C-alpha positions in Angstrom: -202.8 34.4 19.1 -199.5 36.1 17.3 -197.9 32.3 16.1 -201.4 31.4 14.4 -201.2 34.7 12.1 -197.6 34.2 11.5 -198.7 30.7 10.4 -201.6 31.2 8.1 -199.3 34.6 7.0 -197.1 32.0 6.1 -199.6 29.4 4.5 -200.8 32.1 2.7 -196.9 33.2 1.4 -196.6 30.0 0.4 -199.8 29.3 -1.3 -199.5 32.4 -3.4 -196.0 31.5 -4.8 -196.8 28.0 -5.5 -199.8 29.5 -7.3 -197.1 31.4 -9.5 -195.5 28.6 -10.2 -197.8 26.8 -11.2 -199.5 30.2 -13.5 -195.9 29.8 -14.9 -195.4 26.5 -15.3 -199.7 26.0 -16.9 -197.8 29.2 -19.4 -194.3 27.1 -20.5 -196.8 24.0 -20.6 -198.6 25.9 -23.0 -195.1 28.0 -25.2 -194.8 24.2 -25.7 -197.9 23.2 -27.3 -197.2 25.8 -29.1 -193.9 24.5 -30.3 -195.2 21.5 -31.2 -198.6 22.7 -33.0 -195.4 24.7 -35.5 -193.3 22.0 -35.4 -195.6 19.0 -36.6 -197.2 21.6 -39.0 -193.6 22.5 -40.2 -193.5 18.9 -40.5 -196.4 17.7 -42.9 -195.3 20.6 -44.8 -192.1 19.1 -45.4 -193.7 15.3 -45.5 -196.2 17.0 -48.7 -192.8 18.3 -50.1 -190.8 15.6 -50.2 -193.5 13.4 -51.4 -193.8 15.8 -54.2 -190.5 15.7 -54.7 -190.2 11.8 -55.3 -193.2 11.1 -57.4 -191.5 14.3 -60.0 -188.1 12.1 -59.6 -189.8 9.5 -60.1 -191.5 10.2 -63.1 -188.2 12.0 -64.8 -186.6 8.6 -63.7 -189.3 6.9 -66.0 -188.7 9.2 -68.8 -185.1 9.0 -69.0 -185.4 5.1 -69.0 -187.8 5.5 -71.5 -185.6 8.1 -73.6 -182.3 5.7 -73.4 -184.9 2.4 -74.4 -185.8 4.7 -77.5 -182.0 5.5 -78.2 -180.7 1.7 -78.5 -183.5 1.0 -80.6 -183.2 3.0 -82.6 -179.8 2.6 -83.3 -180.2 -0.8 -83.5 -182.6 -0.5 -87.0 -179.5 1.8 -87.8 -176.6 -1.0 -87.0 -179.6 -3.1 -89.0 -179.8 -0.5 -92.4 -176.0 -0.8 -91.8 -175.2 -4.2 -92.5 -178.4 -4.7 -95.2 -176.1 -2.0 -97.4 
């Protein structure tokens, strides 16, 4: 009878420890999931910011190329005028 009681107490103790481990692991998992969601949100924000920067860069490059083309055309016109005179 005493052995059965001790065995039952040990089983309950082990079950309690396992339950505590499960609770701890669930908390760790929940924290990891929250961190993952936060990281994904940061990534999405960074992707959006990068896309905007790339669009701005592309626009600036196009403007710069147009200015260069305009300057080249203006220079050609000025050279032709100078040659005529």
